[in-house]
C-alpha positions as CSV (number, residue, x, y, z in Angstrom):
1,X,5.7,39.7,-27.8
2,X,4.3,43.2,-27.8
3,X,2.7,44.4,-24.6
4,X,-0.7,44.8,-26.1
5,X,-0.6,41.4,-27.7
6,X,0.5,39.9,-24.4
7,X,-2.4,41.5,-22.5
8,X,-4.9,40.3,-25.0
9,X,-3.5,36.7,-25.1
10,X,-3.3,36.7,-21.3
11,X,-7.0,37.8,-20.9
12,X,-8.2,35.2,-23.5
13,X,-6.3,32.4,-21.7
14,X,-7.6,33.4,-18.3
15,X,-11.2,33.5,-19.6
16,X,-10.9,30.1,-21.1
17,X,-9.2,28.6,-18.0
18,X,-12.2,29.8,-16.0
19,X,-14.6,28.1,-18.4
20,X,-12.4,24.9,-18.5
21,X,-12.3,24.5,-14.7
22,X,-16.0,25.3,-14.2
23,X,-16.8,22.6,-16.9
24,X,-14.2,19.9,-16.2
25,X,-13.0,20.3,-12.6
26,X,-16.0,21.5,-10.7
27,X,-17.5,18.1,-9.7
28,X,-16.5,14.9,-7.8
29,X,-17.9,11.4,-8.0
30,X,-20.3,11.1,-5.0
31,X,-22.1,7.7,-5.0
32,X,-23.3,4.8,-7.1
33,X,-26.8,5.6,-5.6
34,X,-27.2,8.8,-7.7
35,X,-28.1,8.9,-11.3
36,X,-25.5,11.6,-11.9
37,X,-22.1,10.2,-11.0
38,X,-20.7,13.7,-10.5
39,X,-21.7,16.1,-7.7
40,X,-20.9,19.9,-7.9
41,X,-18.3,20.8,-5.4
42,X,-19.9,24.2,-4.7
43,X,-22.3,23.9,-1.9
44,X,-21.2,20.3,-1.1
45,X,-17.5,20.4,-0.4
46,X,-16.5,20.7,3.3
47,X,-12.9,21.7,4.0
48,X,-11.1,19.4,6.5
49,X,-8.9,20.9,9.2
50,X,-5.4,21.7,8.0
51,X,-2.2,21.8,10.1
52,X,1.0,23.6,9.2
53,X,4.0,21.5,10.2
54,X,7.2,23.2,11.4
55,X,10.5,21.5,11.8
56,X,13.5,23.5,13.2
57,X,17.0,22.1,13.1
58,X,15.9,18.5,12.8
59,X,13.8,18.6,16.0
60,X,10.4,17.1,16.4
61,X,7.7,18.7,14.3
62,X,5.3,21.3,15.7
63,X,1.9,21.9,14.2
64,X,-0.3,25.0,13.9
65,X,-3.9,24.9,12.8
66,X,-4.6,26.8,9.6
67,X,-7.3,29.4,10.2
68,X,-7.8,30.4,6.6
69,X,-6.6,29.8,3.1
70,X,-4.6,33.0,3.5
71,X,-2.6,31.2,6.2
72,X,-1.9,28.3,3.8
73,X,-0.5,30.5,1.0
74,X,1.7,32.8,3.1
75,X,4.7,32.3,5.4
76,X,5.0,35.3,7.6
77,X,5.4,38.2,5.2
78,X,6.6,36.0,2.4
79,X,4.8,33.9,-0.1
80,X,6.5,30.4,-0.2
81,X,7.4,28.9,-3.6
82,X,6.9,25.3,-2.7
83,X,4.1,23.9,-0.5
84,X,3.6,20.2,0.1
85,X,0.2,19.2,1.4
86,X,-0.1,15.6,2.6
87,X,-3.1,13.5,3.6
88,X,-3.8,9.8,4.0
89,X,-6.0,8.1,1.5
90,X,-9.6,9.2,1.5
91,X,-9.1,12.7,2.9
92,X,-9.9,14.4,-0.4
93,X,-6.7,15.7,-1.8
94,X,-8.1,15.9,-5.3
95,X,-11.4,17.4,-4.1
96,X,-9.4,20.0,-2.2
97,X,-7.4,20.8,-5.4
98,X,-10.5,21.1,-7.5
99,X,-12.1,23.3,-4.8
100,X,-9.2,25.7,-5.0
101,X,-9.6,25.8,-8.8
102,X,-13.3,26.7,-8.8
103,X,-12.8,29.2,-5.9
104,X,-10.1,30.9,-8.1
105,X,-12.7,31.0,-10.9
106,X,-15.3,32.6,-8.7
107,X,-12.7,35.0,-7.3
108,X,-11.9,36.3,-10.8
109,X,-15.3,36.0,-12.4
110,X,-18.2,36.2,-9.9
111,X,-21.3,34.1,-10.7
112,X,-24.2,35.4,-8.6
113,X,-25.9,32.0,-8.8
114,X,-23.2,30.6,-6.5
115,X,-23.2,32.0,-3.0
116,X,-21.5,29.1,-1.3
117,X,-18.0,30.6,-1.2
118,X,-16.6,32.3,1.8
119,X,-15.4,35.8,1.2
120,X,-12.0,35.1,2.9
121,X,-11.5,32.1,0.6
122,X,-12.2,34.2,-2.5
123,X,-9.9,36.9,-1.3
124,X,-7.1,34.4,-0.8
125,X,-7.4,33.0,-4.4
126,X,-7.9,36.4,-6.0
127,X,-4.3,37.2,-5.3
128,X,-3.2,34.7,-8.0
129,X,-3.5,36.0,-11.5
130,X,-3.5,32.4,-12.9
131,X,-4.1,28.9,-11.5
132,X,-3.0,25.7,-13.2
133,X,-4.3,22.4,-11.9
134,X,-2.4,19.3,-12.9
135,X,-3.6,15.8,-12.0
136,X,-0.3,13.9,-11.8
137,X,-1.8,10.4,-12.5
138,X,-2.9,11.7,-15.9
139,X,0.7,12.8,-16.8
140,X,2.5,9.6,-16.0
141,X,4.7,9.8,-19.1
142,X,5.8,13.4,-18.5
143,X,8.4,14.7,-16.0
144,X,8.4,18.5,-16.7
145,X,5.7,20.6,-15.0
146,X,5.4,23.1,-17.9
147,X,4.9,20.2,-20.3
148,X,2.2,18.8,-18.0
149,X,0.3,22.1,-18.0
150,X,0.5,22.2,-21.8
151,X,-0.7,18.6,-22.2
152,X,-3.5,18.6,-19.6
153,X,-4.8,22.1,-19.9
154,X,-3.5,24.3,-22.8
155,X,-4.0,21.6,-25.5
156,X,-7.7,21.2,-24.4
157,X,-8.6,24.9,-24.7
158,X,-10.3,26.3,-27.8
159,X,-7.8,29.1,-28.1
160,X,-4.7,26.8,-28.1
161,X,-3.9,27.6,-31.7
162,X,-3.9,31.3,-30.9
163,X,-1.6,31.0,-27.9
164,X,2.0,32.1,-28.6
165,X,4.5,29.4,-27.7
166,X,6.2,31.7,-25.2
167,X,3.0,32.8,-23.5
168,X,2.9,30.1,-20.8
169,X,6.6,30.7,-19.9
170,X,6.0,34.5,-19.7
171,X,3.0,34.1,-17.5
172,X,4.7,31.6,-15.1
173,X,7.7,34.0,-14.9
174,X,6.0,37.4,-14.7
175,X,2.5,36.8,-13.1
176,X,1.6,35.6,-9.7
177,X,0.6,32.0,-10.3
178,X,-0.6,29.0,-8.3
179,X,0.3,25.6,-9.8
180,X,-1.3,22.7,-8.1
181,X,0.3,19.2,-8.7
182,X,-2.2,16.7,-7.3
183,X,-1.1,13.2,-6.3
184,X,2.7,13.0,-6.1
185,X,2.4,9.5,-4.7
186,X,0.6,8.5,-7.9
187,X,3.4,9.7,-10.2
188,X,6.8,8.1,-10.9
189,X,9.5,9.5,-13.1
190,X,9.1,7.9,-16.5
191,X,11.9,5.7,-17.8
192,X,13.4,7.9,-20.4
193,X,16.7,9.6,-21.1
194,X,16.0,12.6,-18.9
195,X,19.0,13.4,-16.7
196,X,17.5,16.2,-14.6
197,X,17.4,15.7,-10.8
198,X,15.7,15.0,-8.4
199,X,13.6,12.3,-10.0
200,X,11.3,12.0,-6.9
201,X,9.3,15.1,-8.0
202,X,8.3,16.5,-11.4
203,X,11.0,19.0,-12.7
204,X,10.2,22.6,-12.4
205,X,12.0,26.0,-12.9
206,X,12.6,28.4,-10.1
207,X,10.3,31.3,-10.6
208,X,9.9,34.1,-8.1
209,X,6.2,34.7,-8.5
210,X,5.1,31.1,-9.1
211,X,3.8,29.1,-6.1
212,X,3.7,25.3,-6.5
213,X,1.3,23.3,-4.2
214,X,1.9,19.6,-4.4
215,X,-0.5,17.1,-2.7
216,X,0.6,13.6,-1.7
217,X,0.1,10.7,0.7
218,X,2.4,11.3,3.8
219,X,4.8,8.4,3.1
220,X,6.0,9.9,-0.1
221,X,7.5,12.9,1.7
222,X,9.3,10.7,4.1
223,X,11.2,8.9,1.4
224,X,11.6,11.6,-1.3
225,X,14.8,13.0,0.3
226,X,13.8,16.6,-0.5
227,X,15.9,19.4,1.0
228,X,14.3,21.9,3.3
229,X,14.9,24.5,0.6
230,X,12.6,22.4,-1.7
231,X,9.8,22.4,0.8
232,X,9.2,25.9,2.0
233,X,6.1,24.8,3.8
234,X,4.5,21.4,4.6
235,X,0.9,21.2,5.6
236,X,-1.5,18.3,6.3
237,X,-5.2,17.6,5.9
238,X,-5.9,16.0,9.2
239,X,-9.6,15.4,9.7
240,X,-13.2,16.6,9.5
241,X,-13.9,18.2,12.9
242,X,-17.2,17.6,14.6
243,X,-19.0,20.5,13.0
244,X,-17.7,19.9,9.5
245,X,-18.5,16.2,9.8
246,X,-22.1,17.0,10.7
247,X,-22.4,19.4,7.7
248,X,-20.8,16.8,5.4
249,X,-23.5,14.3,6.6
250,X,-26.3,16.8,6.0
251,X,-25.0,17.7,2.5
252,X,-24.5,14.1,1.5
253,X,-27.8,12.8,2.8
254,X,-29.7,15.7,1.2
255,X,-28.3,14.5,-2.2
256,X,-28.8,10.8,-1.6
257,X,-32.2,10.8,0.0
258,X,-33.6,13.6,-2.1
259,X,-36.4,16.0,-1.2
260,X,-36.6,15.9,2.6
261,X,-37.7,18.4,5.2
262,X,-34.8,19.9,7.2
263,X,-36.1,18.4,10.5
264,X,-36.5,15.0,9.0
265,X,-33.0,15.2,7.5
266,X,-31.5,16.1,10.9
267,X,-33.3,13.1,12.4
268,X,-31.8,10.9,9.7
269,X,-28.3,12.2,10.6
270,X,-28.8,11.6,14.3
271,X,-30.0,8.0,13.7
272,X,-27.0,7.4,11.4
273,X,-24.6,8.7,14.1
274,X,-26.2,6.3,16.7
275,X,-25.5,3.3,14.4
276,X,-21.9,4.5,13.7
277,X,-21.4,4.7,17.5
278,X,-22.9,1.3,18.0
279,X,-20.4,-0.2,15.5
280,X,-17.5,1.6,17.1
281,X,-16.7,3.3,13.8
282,X,-16.5,6.9,15.1
283,X,-12.9,7.1,14.0
284,X,-13.9,6.6,10.4
285,X,-16.1,9.7,10.5
286,X,-13.2,12.1,10.3
287,X,-12.1,10.7,6.9
288,X,-14.4,12.1,4.1
289,X,-14.2,9.1,1.7
290,X,-14.9,6.6,4.5
291,X,-17.7,8.7,5.9
292,X,-19.2,8.9,2.4
293,X,-19.1,5.2,2.0
294,X,-20.6,4.7,5.5
295,X,-23.5,7.0,4.5
296,X,-24.0,5.2,1.2
297,X,-24.3,1.8,2.9
298,X,-26.6,3.1,5.6
299,X,-28.9,4.8,3.1
300,X,-29.1,1.5,1.2
301,X,-29.6,-0.4,4.4
302,X,-26.5,-2.6,3.8
303,X,-24.7,-3.8,6.9
304,X,-21.8,-1.5,7.6
305,X,-19.3,-3.8,9.4
306,X,-16.5,-3.0,11.7
307,X,-13.4,-2.6,9.6
308,X,-12.1,-1.1,6.3
309,X,-12.3,-4.5,4.6
310,X,-15.9,-4.9,5.6
311,X,-16.6,-1.3,4.6
312,X,-15.1,-1.7,1.1
313,X,-16.7,-5.1,0.7
314,X,-20.1,-3.5,1.4
315,X,-19.4,-0.8,-1.2
316,X,-18.5,-3.3,-3.9
317,X,-21.6,-5.3,-2.9
318,X,-23.6,-2.1,-3.3
319,X,-22.0,-1.4,-6.8
320,X,-22.8,-4.9,-8.0
321,X,-26.4,-5.0,-6.8
322,X,-27.0,-1.5,-8.2
323,X,-25.5,-2.5,-11.6
324,X,-27.5,-5.8,-11.7
325,X,-30.7,-3.9,-11.0
326,X,-30.1,-1.4,-13.8
327,X,-28.5,-3.6,-16.4
328,X,-29.4,-7.2,-15.5
329,X,-27.0,-10.0,-14.5
330,X,-23.5,-9.8,-16.0
331,X,-22.5,-11.9,-18.9
332,X,-19.9,-13.7,-16.7
333,X,-22.3,-14.3,-13.7
334,X,-22.2,-17.7,-12.3
335,X,-22.8,-18.6,-8.7
336,X,-19.6,-19.9,-7.1
337,X,-19.9,-22.7,-4.6
338,X,-19.9,-21.0,-1.1
339,X,-17.1,-23.3,0.0
340,X,-14.9,-21.7,-2.6
341,X,-15.7,-18.2,-1.6
342,X,-13.5,-16.8,1.2
343,X,-15.3,-16.7,4.5
344,X,-15.1,-12.9,4.8
345,X,-17.2,-12.5,1.7
346,X,-19.8,-15.4,2.0
347,X,-22.6,-13.3,3.6
348,X,-22.7,-11.1,0.5
349,X,-24.7,-12.9,-2.2
350,X,-23.3,-10.8,-5.0
351,X,-19.8,-11.7,-4.0
352,X,-20.7,-15.3,-4.3
353,X,-22.4,-14.7,-7.7
354,X,-19.6,-12.7,-9.1
355,X,-16.6,-13.9,-7.1
356,X,-14.5,-15.1,-10.1
357,X,-15.3,-11.8,-11.9
358,X,-14.0,-9.9,-8.9
359,X,-10.9,-12.1,-8.7
360,X,-10.3,-11.2,-12.4
361,X,-10.5,-7.5,-11.5
362,X,-8.2,-8.2,-8.6
363,X,-5.7,-9.7,-11.1
364,X,-5.8,-6.5,-13.1
365,X,-5.4,-4.4,-10.0
366,X,-2.5,-6.5,-8.8
367,X,-0.5,-6.5,-12.0
368,X,-1.0,-2.8,-12.6
369,X,-0.3,-1.7,-9.1
370,X,2.8,-3.8,-8.8
371,X,3.9,-3.0,-12.4
372,X,7.6,-2.4,-13.1
373,X,6.4,0.3,-15.5
374,X,5.3,2.7,-12.9
375,X,3.8,5.0,-15.5
376,X,1.1,2.3,-16.1
377,X,0.3,1.8,-12.4
378,X,-2.8,3.9,-11.9
379,X,-4.0,5.0,-15.3
380,X,-3.4,2.4,-18.1
381,X,-4.3,1.9,-21.7
382,X,-7.3,-0.1,-22.6
383,X,-5.2,-2.9,-24.1
384,X,-3.6,-3.4,-20.6
385,X,-7.1,-3.9,-19.1
386,X,-8.0,-6.3,-22.0
387,X,-5.0,-8.6,-21.0
388,X,-7.0,-9.5,-17.9
389,X,-10.6,-8.7,-18.7
390,X,-12.6,-9.9,-21.6
391,X,-14.7,-7.2,-23.4
392,X,-17.9,-8.1,-21.6
393,X,-16.2,-8.0,-18.2
394,X,-14.5,-4.7,-18.9
395,X,-17.8,-3.2,-19.9
396,X,-19.4,-4.5,-16.7
397,X,-16.5,-3.2,-14.6
398,X,-17.1,0.3,-16.1
399,X,-20.9,0.1,-15.8
400,X,-20.6,-0.8,-12.1
401,X,-18.2,2.1,-11.3
402,X,-15.4,-0.1,-10.2
403,X,-13.4,1.0,-13.2
404,X,-13.7,4.3,-15.0
405,X,-13.0,5.0,-18.7
406,X,-11.8,8.2,-20.3
407,X,-11.0,9.3,-23.8
408,X,-7.7,11.0,-24.4
409,X,-7.3,13.0,-27.6
410,X,-4.1,14.2,-29.2
411,X,-3.6,16.0,-32.5
412,X,-3.3,12.7,-34.5
413,X,-5.4,10.1,-32.6
414,X,-7.7,9.2,-29.8
415,X,-7.0,6.6,-27.1
416,X,-8.9,5.1,-24.2
417,X,-7.5,5.2,-20.7
418,X,-8.8,3.0,-17.8
419,X,-8.4,3.5,-14.1
420,X,-9.9,2.3,-10.8
421,X,-12.5,4.6,-9.3
422,X,-10.1,5.4,-6.5
423,X,-6.6,4.2,-5.6
424,X,-7.9,2.6,-2.4
425,X,-10.3,0.5,-4.6
426,X,-7.4,-0.7,-6.6
427,X,-5.5,-1.6,-3.4
428,X,-8.6,-3.4,-2.1
429,X,-8.9,-5.6,-5.2
430,X,-5.1,-6.2,-5.3
431,X,-5.5,-7.6,-1.7
432,X,-8.3,-9.9,-2.9
433,X,-6.1,-11.4,-5.6
434,X,-3.0,-11.7,-3.3
435,X,-5.0,-13.1,-0.4
436,X,-6.9,-15.9,-2.3
437,X,-5.0,-16.5,-5.5
438,X,-1.5,-16.5,-3.9
439,X,1.1,-18.3,-6.0
440,X,4.9,-18.4,-6.2
441,X,4.8,-15.9,-9.0
442,X,2.6,-13.5,-7.0
443,X,4.9,-13.7,-4.0
444,X,7.9,-13.2,-6.2
445,X,6.4,-10.0,-7.6
446,X,5.5,-8.7,-4.2
447,X,9.0,-9.0,-2.8
448,X,10.7,-7.8,-5.9
449,X,8.6,-4.6,-5.6
450,X,8.8,-4.3,-1.8
451,X,12.6,-4.3,-1.7
452,X,13.0,-1.1,0.3
453,X,11.2,1.0,2.9
454,X,9.7,3.4,0.3
455,X,8.1,0.6,-1.7
456,X,6.7,-1.2,1.4
457,X,5.1,2.1,2.4
458,X,3.7,2.5,-1.1
459,X,1.8,-0.8,-0.6
460,X,0.8,-0.2,3.1
461,X,-2.9,0.0,2.3
462,X,-2.7,-3.3,0.4
463,X,-1.1,-5.0,3.5
464,X,-3.9,-3.5,5.7
465,X,-6.6,-5.1,3.5
466,X,-4.7,-8.4,3.5
467,X,-4.7,-8.4,7.3
468,X,-8.4,-8.3,7.3
469,X,-8.9,-10.9,4.5
470,X,-6.2,-13.4,5.2
471,X,-4.3,-12.8,8.6
472,X,-2.2,-16.0,8.2
473,X,-0.8,-14.8,4.9
474,X,-0.1,-11.3,6.3
475,X,1.8,-12.9,9.2
476,X,4.0,-14.6,6.6
477,X,4.4,-11.4,4.5
478,X,5.3,-9.5,7.7
479,X,8.0,-12.0,8.5
480,X,9.5,-11.7,5.0
481,X,9.4,-7.9,5.1
482,X,11.3,-7.7,8.4
483,X,14.8,-8.1,7.0
484,X,14.0,-5.6,4.2
485,X,13.0,-3.0,6.8
486,X,15.8,-3.8,9.2
487,X,18.5,-3.5,6.5
488,X,17.1,-0.4,4.8
489,X,19.5,2.6,4.7
490,X,17.1,4.7,6.6
491,X,16.7,2.2,9.4
492,X,20.5,1.8,9.6
493,X,20.9,5.6,9.8
494,X,18.2,5.9,12.5
495,X,20.1,3.5,14.7
496,X,23.1,5.9,14.6
497,X,21.1,9.0,15.4
498,X,21.8,10.9,18.7
499,X,19.0,13.5,18.1
500,X,15.6,13.6,16.3
501,X,15.8,13.8,12.5
502,X,12.4,13.6,10.7
503,X,14.1,12.4,7.4
504,X,14.9,9.1,9.0
505,X,12.3,8.8,11.8
506,X,9.2,9.6,9.8
507,X,9.5,6.6,7.4
508,X,9.9,4.2,10.4
509,X,7.0,5.9,12.1
510,X,4.9,5.3,9.0
511,X,5.9,1.6,9.0
512,X,4.8,1.4,12.7
513,X,1.5,3.1,11.7
514,X,1.1,0.5,8.9
515,X,1.3,-2.4,11.4
516,X,-1.1,-0.7,13.8
517,X,-3.6,-0.4,10.9
518,X,-3.0,-4.1,10.1
519,X,-3.7,-5.1,13.7
520,X,-6.9,-3.0,13.7
521,X,-8.1,-4.8,10.6
522,X,-7.8,-8.2,12.4
523,X,-8.7,-7.3,16.0
524,X,-10.8,-10.4,16.5
525,X,-8.5,-12.9,14.6
526,X,-5.7,-14.5,16.6
527,X,-4.0,-15.7,13.4
528,X,-2.3,-12.4,12.7
529,X,1.2,-12.3,14.0
530,X,3.2,-9.2,13.0
531,X,7.0,-9.0,13.1
532,X,8.8,-5.9,14.0
533,X,11.9,-5.1,16.1
534,X,10.8,-2.0,18.1
535,X,8.2,0.7,18.4
536,X,9.2,4.4,18.1
537,X,8.3,6.6,21.0
């Protein structure tokens, strides 16, 4: 390609990328209480604290707080090629990824209408000539990063027919690029004839000027067996600090409550904080998603509860009541006898009214989350949803916000993809189905899937929810999981260690954390009896 043509094509692609991100990646779903389901990130998003994790010669990790995005993207005098950013569910990995994308847009094409960006953040992103944001759950059938970029981004740009086939490769090779792969834990290598390794991460080419930032839940790093050379830097979104949590509450309530004087808004936040303290839920305030849910329930004057199960139950109750108010009772509505509704749901009238509808959604959640075809786990075709939901129930699920529907266009056809509003919502509904529709087939599927440490950790949130819904069942599951954990290769290797090695200790630490979360979900219930051999210390 001639140099002049390259410059022209590069400029056109960059301009269209900026338009694409500002149009398609600049918002996040906020709340079922707002008429607009998407809230602009600019002016709303609050960056959690980030820790850089350092591990030298296999010793225990040390952490250093990131002071700026510049710290994130550099390593001493060098720019790392591979950064892995981990965060537990609800810390906003996707929101963070989108925020980087729109900050990059603003850094390269200033819009004076937006003054929410900090100069040091703009400076950090201005150093990248190109940014490519890939949502991994939307590329479940692809294993090559370049192909993902083409499918998700390039093919959706107006100029796609004018882009030379070699342009993307030339840019990734010659220009300083930031490629963001969001949600490694939501991606599995597709079952095809690909022989490239490793299969635990999407395949990529080594390019000197290309930095790849991958986001994931922490357990995925512990079981991916990546070499140190494949992870130049690992960082973690850890929490909203006190100041950031306060600003997050102000920003959220300003949107939910509407036009309110500043003094009145501050009083609302103070009253909210008092109630959170009274319910002993201060720990949830550091997690953006949980804090958002708490605010939504509080604004709507719905009882908050004292656990994750009660919190998510309140959110689903809110979604159901909101949908019924806007669209009338669902086609499938029929009040279930209170005696048939599990005790943990009985005080919620919409759970009683729509219990069988919710169980049906739970069946969809379970069979997709525990699917052997991992590419269909989180985003699945409409015909997969229709196996479990009739057309009216599928429509109601989407209207309520429990499920989301998106159109996917290719050159020759258009298809409809279905997903749960958030992975934790899918895990919550899976737990409902497992807890109260438990059969021999369900148990068989669970233990066929949870046959190693990695797969158990993948379902850790499900087990936490089950602990709050049906502690007796979780006690049985815990007993059945014990030999799997005990006989896992990583556990066996840990028992032979004479010094700290994070590759084997971290997964077991994550199992321990899973059981601690299970215990917290069932603090007042003596029926929960968890099985484990030892605690790490």
